[in-house]
N, C-alpha and C positions, 0 to 999 in steps of 0.2 A: 556477534554484535557488529563486526566490521561492515557487514553488508547493510545493516540497518542505517548506520551513519553514512555509508557510501551513497545511499539513496538521497540523503539530504545534501550531500556534496554535489550531486548531479541533478538537483531538483529542477533545473531549467533546461536540461538536455532532453529534448523530445525526439531527437533524430538518431541517436546512437543505438547501441545494442546492449542487451543485458542477458545474463545467463539465467537458467531456471533456478539455480541455487541462489543467486542474488535476489530474484523476485520472491521466491517462497520463504527465504529467511526473513526478508522485510515483512511479508504478509503475516507470517506466524507471530513475530514479535509485536507487530502492530495490533493484531487481534488479542494477544495476551495483555497488552496495555489497556485496550478497550475493556476487557473483562475485569481487570484490576480497578479501573475507574468505576465500572458498574458495581463491583463489590463494595467499593468505598461509598458509592451513592446509597447502597442499601444499609450500610452501617451508620451513616451520619444522619443526624436530624436536620442538618442544614441543606435542604434540597437545592436551594438556589446556588450554593457554592458548588455542589457536585454537578449540577446541570451546566453551569458555566464552565467548569473544568472540562467536561466532556466536549462542549462546543469549541472551546479553545484548542483542545487536542485535535479534534477533527479538522479545524481550520489550519492547523500547523501541518498535519500529515496528509491532507488531500492532494496537494500539488506533487509532492514526491511520489505518492502512490500512482497517480495518473502518468507522470513522466516515466516511472519505472515500468508501468504496464505498457505504455506505448513502445518503449525500447524493447521490452520482451516480445511483443507481437511482431515488431520489425525483425528481430532475431529469428523468430519462428517462421517468418515468411508470410505473415498475414497483414492485411490492412490495419494500420494502427488504430483507426477509428472504431474498429470492432470492439475495442476495450470499453466502449460506452454501454454495451449490452450487458445487463446484469446476469450473473452466473455464467454466461457464455464466455465472458472475459477470463474467468478462471480456467475454463476448459481450454481456450486458445493459449493461455499463458503456460499451460502444462505440456504443450506440444514440444517435440524435439526441435532443436535449432536447425535452420536451413543451412545447407552446406554450400 
């Protein structure tokens, strides 16, 4: 959990470096939260509440996700703007750190 909150602490740092462990811990916890919100959406009859909750969470988590992804690609030795390419961003984020 510490890596999840660390991403929010460094949410405006787009130039540092992040480890694979830091990136993947945030990514997995973030996906689990998305799944829980989706499960909640399926259980509730208040679709407006569930949809708004999902959009609010996306709005809150998108900046730390991109900042962490940029830092991870810098650490891996790639151009940070490659993080904008869907699915390729996860491939580049899984590469070993540049020495």
